[in-house]
N, C-alpha and C positions, 0 to 999 in steps of 0.2 A: 314876057310878062313876069313880074315878080311874084314870089310866093304870097306876099301880102295881098296883092291884087287878086290872085286866084282865090284865096280864102275869102276875101271880102265880097267877091261876086256870088258866093254860095248863098242860096235863099233858105236853106233848111239847116237845122242843127246838124253838126258833124258827129259821126260815130268815132270811137277810138280808132277803128280800123281805117277810116277815111283820113283822119288826121295823121296817123302813123305813116300811111303811104305818102302823103304830101311832105312830111318832114324827114322821111327816110329812116325811121326808127321802127321798133316793134310795137304792136298794140299794148303789150305788157308794160313797156316803158311809158307810154302815154297814161295808162291807168295809174302807174306809180306816181308820175308827176301830178296827176289830178288829185290823188289821195293826199299828197304832201302839200297841196295848195300852190304848187309851182306853176301851174297853168290854169287859167280860168275854166271852170266846168260847172255843170249842174246835173242833178239827177231827175230822171223821170221814172218813177217806180224804182226798180233796181238798176236801171240802165244809166250809164254816164254819157252825157252829151256835151257838146262844145258849141257855143254861139259863134258863128263865123266872124261877126263883127268884133266881138271881144277878143277872139283869137288873133285876128288881124292886128288889133291894137297892141296885144301882148307881144306879137312878133316885132312890131315897130319899136316897142320899148326895149325889148331884149337885144335887138340888133340895130341900134340907132345910127351907127356910123356908115355901115355898108348896106346896100340893098340885098335882100335875100332872094336869090334867083331860084326859079323852079328847077328841081333836079331831074324830074321825070316828065316826059312829054304827056300832055293831056290828050285823052281820047277825043276825037272829034264827034260832036253830037249831030244827029240828023235833024 
């Protein structure tokens, strides 16, 4: 399953920690990217959140030639 597909399947807004884990970077890097407008984000009070569908589209635009494969195994849900 590609990273775009994993992100698109999410039903709730992603936290910086969630997105950082999926992308294999630090949460601080995600916050910096959001602050610079490099990745689509929105604020709820003082919290930065990421719409999974907008994030999936951003990934497709950023990496159009190759598919972005998931780097970490997903935990199985019961």
